[in-house]
C-alpha positions in Angstrom: -32.9 -45.5 -42.9 -30.1 -43.8 -44.8 -28.4 -41.0 -42.8 -29.1 -38.3 -45.5 -32.8 -39.2 -45.6 -32.9 -39.2 -41.8 -31.1 -35.8 -41.7 -33.6 -34.4 -44.3 -36.6 -35.6 -42.3 -35.1 -34.0 -39.2 -34.5 -30.7 -41.0 -38.1 -30.7 -42.2 -39.4 -31.4 -38.7 -37.1 -28.7 -37.3 -38.3 -26.2 -39.9 -41.9 -26.9 -39.0 -41.1 -26.5 -35.3 -39.4 -23.1 -35.9 -42.4 -21.9 -37.9 -44.7 -22.9 -35.0 -42.4 -21.1 -32.6 -42.5 -18.0 -34.7 -46.3 -18.2 -34.8 -46.5 -18.7 -31.0 -44.3 -15.6 -30.5 -46.5 -13.6 -32.8 -49.7 -14.8 -30.9 -48.1 -14.3 -27.5 -47.3 -10.7 -28.3 -51.0 -10.0 -28.6 -51.9 -11.2 -25.1 -52.7 -8.4 -22.6 -52.3 -10.2 -19.3 -54.1 -7.4 -17.5 -57.1 -7.9 -19.7 -57.4 -11.7 -19.0 -59.8 -13.0 -16.3 -58.2 -14.9 -13.5 -59.3 -18.2 -15.0 -57.9 -17.3 -18.4 -54.6 -16.1 -16.8 -54.2 -19.4 -15.1 -55.0 -21.2 -18.4 -52.4 -19.1 -20.2 -49.7 -19.8 -17.6 -50.5 -23.5 -17.6 -50.2 -23.6 -21.5 -46.8 -22.0 -21.2 -45.7 -24.5 -18.5 -46.8 -27.5 -20.6 -44.7 -26.1 -23.5 -41.7 -25.8 -21.2 -42.2 -29.3 -20.0 -42.4 -30.6 -23.6 -39.1 -28.8 -24.4 -37.4 -30.4 -21.4 -38.7 -33.8 -22.6 -37.5 -33.2 -26.1 -33.9 -32.5 -24.8 -34.0 -35.7 -22.7 -35.3 -37.8 -25.6 -32.5 -36.6 -27.9 -29.8 -37.0 -25.2 -31.0 -40.7 -24.7 -30.6 -41.6 -28.4 -28.5 -44.7 -28.4 -26.4 -44.0 -31.5 -26.0 -41.8 -34.5 -28.4 -43.8 -36.7 -31.2 -43.2 -34.1 -30.3 -39.6 -33.3 -31.8 -38.0 -36.4 -35.0 -40.1 -36.0 -35.2 -39.1 -32.3 -34.6 -35.4 -33.1 -37.2 -35.5 -35.9 -39.8 -37.2 -33.6 -39.1 -34.8 -30.7 -39.3 -31.8 -33.0 -42.7 -33.0 -34.3 -44.0 -33.6 -30.7 -42.7 -30.1 -29.7 -44.4 -28.5 -32.8 -47.6 -30.2 -31.9 -47.5 -28.9 -28.4 -46.7 -25.4 -29.6 -49.7 -25.6 -32.0 -51.9 -26.5 -29.0 -50.5 -23.5 -27.1 -51.3 -21.3 -30.1 -54.9 -22.4 -30.1 -55.2 -21.8 -26.4 -53.7 -18.4 -26.6 -55.8 -17.4 -29.6 -58.9 -18.4 -27.6 -57.7 -16.4 -24.6 -57.0 -13.4 -26.8 -60.5 -13.5 -28.2 -61.9 -13.4 -24.6 -59.7 -10.6 -23.4 -61.6 -7.9 -21.7 -61.2 -4.5 -23.4 
């Protein structure tokens, strides 16, 4: 794959990741931890931990890219996987928000 094409694909994946992160921040700001049941609170914390683990894996994957040609492809794939994980977190958090006790 040509480097410019690979770079463009990475930038598109990174943009989508940043949009998902923005949405997660927006959704997280609506969580009232004191209004969550104990079960939902654990689920929320677990979702955040899974996201942190995915972020660590993303860094390791990028660091292990064997050369510059593969680097953009690895960064794009890692960004896509991280975005997917964030989108899962958003769904979990939105469900928890809906069940918050008033």
